[in-house]
Each structure stands twice: as structure tokens, then as C-alpha cells.
C-alpha positions in Angstrom: 74.9 149.8 117.9 74.0 152.1 114.9 76.3 152.6 112.0 77.8 155.9 113.2 78.7 154.2 116.6 80.2 151.3 114.6 82.4 153.7 112.7 83.5 155.5 115.9 84.3 152.2 117.5 86.2 151.2 114.4 88.4 154.3 114.5 89.0 153.9 118.2 90.4 150.4 117.5 92.3 151.0 114.3 92.9 154.7 114.2 92.4 157.3 111.5 93.2 156.7 107.8 92.7 158.2 104.4 91.1 154.9 103.3 87.3 154.7 103.3 85.4 152.7 105.9 82.7 150.6 104.1 79.7 149.1 105.9 78.0 145.8 105.1 75.2 143.7 106.6 74.1 140.1 106.5 71.0 138.8 108.4 70.4 135.9 110.7 67.6 133.6 109.7 64.7 131.6 111.1 63.5 128.4 109.5 59.7 128.1 109.4 59.7 124.4 108.6 62.0 121.9 107.0 64.6 121.1 109.7 67.6 118.8 109.4 66.6 118.2 105.8 69.1 120.6 104.1 72.2 118.3 104.4 70.0 115.4 103.3 69.2 117.1 99.9 65.6 118.1 101.0 63.3 121.1 101.2 63.6 124.0 103.6 61.6 127.2 104.1 63.6 129.9 105.9 63.4 133.6 105.9 66.0 136.3 106.6 65.5 138.4 109.7 66.1 142.2 110.2 68.8 141.5 112.8 72.2 140.0 111.9 75.9 140.9 111.6 77.2 144.4 110.6 80.7 144.7 109.3 82.9 147.8 109.0 85.9 147.3 106.7 88.8 149.4 105.7 91.9 148.6 103.7 95.1 149.0 105.7 97.9 148.9 103.2 99.6 146.0 105.0 99.7 142.3 104.3 97.5 141.7 107.3 93.8 141.0 108.0 92.9 142.2 111.5 89.7 141.0 113.2 87.7 142.5 116.0 84.1 142.4 117.3 82.1 144.9 119.2 80.4 142.0 121.0 83.3 140.8 123.1 87.0 141.4 123.7 88.7 138.6 121.7 90.6 139.9 118.7 93.1 138.4 116.2 94.9 138.9 113.0 96.3 136.7 110.2 99.2 137.3 107.9 98.2 137.2 104.3 101.5 135.8 103.1 101.2 132.7 105.2 98.8 129.7 105.2 95.5 130.3 107.1 95.3 128.2 110.3 92.3 127.4 112.5 92.5 129.1 115.9 90.9 126.7 118.4 87.1 127.4 118.7 87.5 131.2 118.1 84.8 133.1 116.2 87.6 134.4 114.0 87.6 131.0 112.2 84.4 131.9 110.4 85.7 134.9 108.5 89.2 133.4 108.1 87.6 130.3 106.6 85.9 132.5 104.0 89.3 134.1 103.1 90.7 130.6 102.8 87.9 129.7 100.3 88.7 132.8 98.2 92.4 131.8 98.3 91.5 128.3 97.0 89.9 130.1 94.0 93.0 132.2 93.5 91.3 135.3 94.8 93.6 137.0 97.3 92.5 140.0 99.4 94.8 142.9 100.3 95.2 144.0 103.9 92.0 144.9 105.7 90.8 145.9 109.1 87.5 144.4 110.0 85.1 145.2 112.9 82.0 143.0 113.3 78.9 143.9 115.4 76.1 141.4 115.7 72.6 141.8 117.2 71.7 138.2 116.8 71.3 136.6 120.3 74.4 134.6 121.0 74.1 130.8 120.6 70.4 131.2 119.8 70.5 129.0 116.7 69.5 131.9 114.4 72.6 131.5 112.3 75.1 134.1 113.6 77.9 132.0 112.1 76.4 132.0 108.7 75.7 135.7 108.8 79.4 136.3 109.8 80.5 134.2 106.9 78.2 135.8 104.4 78.9 139.4 105.4 82.6 138.7 105.1 82.2 137.0 101.7 79.9 139.7 100.4 82.2 142.5 101.6 85.4 141.0 100.2 83.7 140.3 96.9 82.6 143.9 96.6 85.8 145.6 97.8 88.1 143.5 95.7 85.8 143.1 92.7 86.1 139.3 92.6 83.0 139.0 90.4 81.2 136.2 92.3 77.4 136.1 92.2 75.4 135.6 95.4 75.0 131.9 95.0 78.7 131.5 94.6 79.2 133.4 97.9 76.6 131.2 99.6 78.4 128.0 98.5 81.8 129.5 99.4 80.6 130.4 102.9 79.1 126.9 103.4 82.5 125.4 102.4 84.2 127.6 104.9 82.1 126.2 107.7 82.3 122.6 106.5 86.0 122.5 105.7 87.7 125.1 107.8 85.5 125.4 110.9 84.6 121.7 110.8 80.8 121.8 111.2 79.0 119.7 108.5 76.2 122.2 108.0 73.9 122.1 105.0 73.5 125.1 102.8 70.3 126.6 104.3 71.8 129.1 106.7 74.2 130.7 104.3 71.5 130.7 101.6 68.9 132.4 103.7 71.4 135.0 104.9 72.6 135.8 101.4 69.4 135.5 99.4 66.7 136.7 101.7 64.0 139.3 100.7 61.8 141.4 102.9 58.4 140.0 103.5 59.2 136.7 101.8 60.3 133.2 102.8 62.6 131.1 100.7 61.5 127.7 99.4 64.7 126.0 98.6 65.5 122.5 97.2 68.8 121.9 98.8 69.8 119.3 96.2 69.3 121.3 93.0 69.5 124.8 94.7 66.3 125.7 92.8 64.4 128.2 94.9 61.4 130.4 95.0 60.6 133.5 97.0 57.2 133.0 98.5 55.3 136.0 99.9 54.7 135.6 103.7 51.0 136.5 103.9 50.3 136.2 107.7 47.2 138.4 107.9 46.4 139.0 111.5 49.4 136.9 112.7 52.9 137.4 113.9 56.1 135.3 113.9 57.3 135.1 117.5 60.8 133.7 118.2 61.6 132.5 121.7 65.1 131.9 122.8 65.6 129.2 125.5 68.9 130.8 126.6 70.2 127.3 127.2 73.9 126.9 126.5 74.2 124.5 123.5 77.3 122.6 124.4 76.4 119.5 122.4 75.0 121.1 119.3 77.9 120.7 116.9 78.9 117.1 118.0 75.3 115.9 117.9 74.7 117.6 114.6 77.6 115.8 113.0 76.4 112.5 114.6 72.9 113.0 113.1 74.4 113.6 109.7 76.5 110.4 110.0 73.4 108.4 111.0 71.5 109.7 107.9 74.5 108.8 105.7 74.5 105.3 107.2 70.8 105.0 106.4 71.5 106.0 102.8 74.1 103.2 102.5 71.5 100.7 103.8 68.9 101.7 101.2 71.4 101.5 98.4 71.3 97.7 98.7 68.1 97.8 96.7 67.8 101.4 95.3 70.6 103.7 94.1 70.0 107.0 95.9 72.4 109.8 96.7 70.7 111.0 99.8 67.5 110.4 101.8 65.5 113.0 100.0 65.6 111.0 96.8 62.8 108.9 98.4 59.2 109.9 98.8 57.2 108.6 101.8 55.8 105.6 99.9 59.2 104.5 98.7 60.7 104.9 102.2 58.0 102.8 103.7 58.7 100.1 101.2 62.5 100.2 101.8 62.8 101.1 105.4 63.3 97.5 106.5 66.7 97.7 104.9 67.8 100.1 107.7 68.4 97.5 110.4 69.4 100.0 113.1 66.2 101.3 114.7 67.7 104.7 115.6 68.9 105.2 112.1 65.5 104.3 110.7 63.8 106.9 112.9 66.4 109.5 111.8 65.6 108.7 108.1 61.8 108.7 108.8 62.1 112.2 110.1 63.8 113.5 107.0 61.3 111.9 104.6 58.2 113.0 106.6 59.7 116.5 107.1 60.1 116.9 103.3 56.4 116.0 102.9 55.4 118.4 105.6 57.4 121.2 104.1 55.8 120.8 100.7 52.4 120.7 102.4 53.1 123.8 104.5 54.1 125.9 101.5 51.0 124.9 99.6 48.9 125.8 102.7 50.6 129.2 102.8 49.9 129.9 99.1 46.3 128.9 99.7 46.1 131.3 102.7 45.4 128.2 104.9 47.3 129.3 108.0 45.6 126.7 110.2 47.1 123.9 108.2 50.4 125.6 108.1 50.4 125.8 111.9 49.4 122.1 112.2 52.3 121.1 110.1 54.7 123.2 112.2 53.5 121.3 115.2 54.0 117.9 113.5 57.5 119.0 112.5 58.4 119.7 116.1 57.0 116.4 117.3 59.0 114.5 114.7 62.2 116.4 115.7 61.5 115.4 119.3 60.5 111.8 118.8 62.3 110.6 115.7 65.3 112.9 115.4 65.8 113.6 119.1 67.3 117.1 118.8 64.9 119.1 121.0 65.4 118.6 124.8 63.5 119.8 127.8 63.9 123.5 127.2 62.7 123.5 123.6 59.9 121.1 124.4 58.7 123.2 127.3 58.5 126.4 125.2 56.6 124.5 122.6 54.2 122.9 125.1 53.5 126.2 126.7 53.1 128.0 123.4 50.4 125.5 122.3 48.4 126.2 125.4 47.9 129.9 124.3 44.7 130.7 122.4 45.7 132.2 119.1 48.9 130.1 118.6 48.5 128.3 115.3 51.8 126.4 115.4 55.0 126.2 117.4 58.2 124.3 116.8 62.0 124.3 117.4 64.0 126.0 114.7 67.7 125.4 114.0 70.0 122.6 115.0 68.3 122.0 118.3 69.6 121.1 121.8 68.7 124.6 122.9 68.4 127.7 120.7 65.0 128.9 119.7 61.4 128.1 118.9 59.3 129.8 116.2 55.6 130.3 116.6 52.7 131.7 114.6 50.6 133.8 117.0 47.6 136.0 116.5 48.3 139.7 116.7 46.1 140.3 119.7 47.6 137.4 121.7 51.2 138.3 121.3 51.6 140.1 124.6 49.7 137.3 126.4 51.8 134.7 124.6 55.1 136.3 125.7 53.9 136.9 129.3 52.4 133.4 129.9 54.9 131.3 128.0 57.8 133.2 129.6 56.3 132.7 133.1 55.6 129.0 132.7 59.0 128.4 131.1 60.8 130.0 134.0 58.8 128.0 136.5 59.5 124.7 134.8 63.2 125.2 133.8 64.6 128.0 136.0 65.7 129.8 132.8 64.4 133.1 131.5 63.4 133.1 127.8 63.8 136.0 125.5 61.1 136.8 122.9 61.3 138.6 119.6 58.5 139.5 117.2 60.3 138.8 114.0 60.4 141.1 111.0 61.5 139.6 107.7 64.3 141.4 106.0 66.7 141.4 103.0 69.8 139.3 102.5 73.4 140.5 102.3 73.9 144.1 101.3 76.2 147.1 101.5 75.0 150.0 103.6 75.4 153.5 102.2 
């Protein structure tokens, strides 16, 4: 849906008005390496995509925020003079959570009509929820001149998902959606929030995203479970070393202290986090040195750790990765996102992309009965207003 169609749909839903319709956009993201490290204070390396969530907004001169999406039928509204309450598992909780965070900071919006339209594949693990939160936060901040900077909006959106929606996500998804830059990936220290935009120099290569199209029913509950296991591992380490989170340890320190984690499963969860931080640092250095072969190898090692130590892959993701690695010209392939379905990300030679999509798709369908969707990713900007 283009912006003119979005405006037309908006008017068909909400009617004509003298008030201006304003348009905003926040992207989805793909994480190249550094998975399940963000809520452990570690390193991540995501980039914003050119698809995401569009938002048309118009003030309505009422004490009401009305929500609709062009993607499916469910709509809702909230009264601005009453406490905000969560509505089951509705998508509306993401933007309402953002309004709730503004309210906590004594920033109240006026009445607005909102129409969202997303071109992120549903439940693909490319952060449609974060893009909804960020486009809402960015739009409200602009329209009502709240004066928050981008990082404020990133933190606010993460808080909305943690505290209102109830998913204990780290900050990576909202950060990538809000702070992205075309043709750059974002090297982020999730503890300090120090970051660097690193040029993505993939000469002769393409980023290919493959969507398993598996329903991810367990993702949120298993995500919260993994987070609790990591926190338990931190408590065990604290018997000898005062750390705030696992990423306070380097690999040598972890090896010396890992015996304190008596639960074998928790020890493997922690080992993934520590080794993934090491891989992420190595991958970024390889990219800076134009050593794409090493970058690809580290991507592969990342997936293997997520499969064996963190156990968040599953048959569908593993099948896509296994088949991707059989294709000549694939430098690296790994799951990206929370796992249990969702997407893989692969670095593939330009000339092999068509073969990759055809052969991986065919083998995946034969092995799983599912049909994968493929996207050759373009790297875009973060949250913005559209003229």
C-alpha cells in the first residue's frame, strides 16, 4: 500500500476533516549476529530494513485515541481520560503501551485517529512489534512536540513492551528501528548503549532473509524462560564475582567460573551468551577488514550455538540453515530474532541468489511441508516522517 492509498483508506475509515493527516514510518530489522545477548547486556549488530510500519495520524478533537490497521480487521479505541488497560493479546497493546509510557512522563496526547499499515511479514521475527512501538512514539513526539530525542523514544518503546505488553525483550529491536541508517549496520553495546554505525560493505554479496512461515506459538513464553535462566546463571556466578549480567564476563573469566552454575542447562545458556559476544566482536572486525569469509563463518557458529546451547532454533530454522549452507556462494547462514520459527539471514553471492532461493525453497518444502518466503534485503533508515 502506497502513501496515497493509505490516506484514502484512512479517510474511508475516519471520514473527512480539516485537520491534516500526517504520515510516519519505522522499519523492521534483521540482526546479522549477536542473538539473545541484548537482554544480557551484550553486543548486537542489527540493521534497519526498507520495509516496516507506516502510520497515518490525524487529530480528532475528541478525548479518544482510535486504532485501526490496514492489515486485518481488528480495531479499537481508548479513552484518554481513563487509565490505559491491556486488551488480551491484541496488537493494539503495542501502541497503547507507548501512550502509557508518555503518560508516566506527564506527557498526555490529545485525541488522535491512527491507521497502521505494515509490510513486515507477520510473525516473521523481523520486529513488527518494535516498529509499531517506534512509529507511534516518533509520531506522538513530533505531533505534540514532547521534545524527546531518539534514544529516549527507543527506551520508552522498550519499556512499553516490557511493562505493558509483558514481553521481556532487550533494547535491540526498538534501537534498530529508531536509529537505523541506510547501508549501515549498528554495533550496539546493550549495557552502555554506546553505538557505532558501521558501513555494510558487502561487495558482490547480498543479504537474503528466509521466512520459515512457521507459527511461533512458543516464542514469547520460551523467550521469558531463557531470560530467567540467564538471570539464574548470574546469581550463581555472584557467589564469587559481583556481576550485573553475563556480559560482564569475557570467555576466559566464564571458563574459570562456570562450575558455579550447577544446572547444566543454565550453564549452556550462559555459554552461548559469552561466546556470542566474542563472535560478534570478531564479526564486526572481520567486516571492517573486508574479510567476508570470516564474517560468514562466525554467522554459522552463531547459529550452531543458538541450536545447541541456547536451544531456540527448531526443525524449520535448522532446515533452512542446513540447506543454505549447501549452496555454493553462501558465506554464512543463521537464524535471526527470538527463534522457534521466524527467519534466517544469509550472506549469498550476487550470482547465486536465484539458485539459492530456488534450491533452498525446494528442499525446505520437501523436508517440512512448509513454503518459505525469501527477501533480498535492502538496508534503510530508522524512524522518520514522510512528506
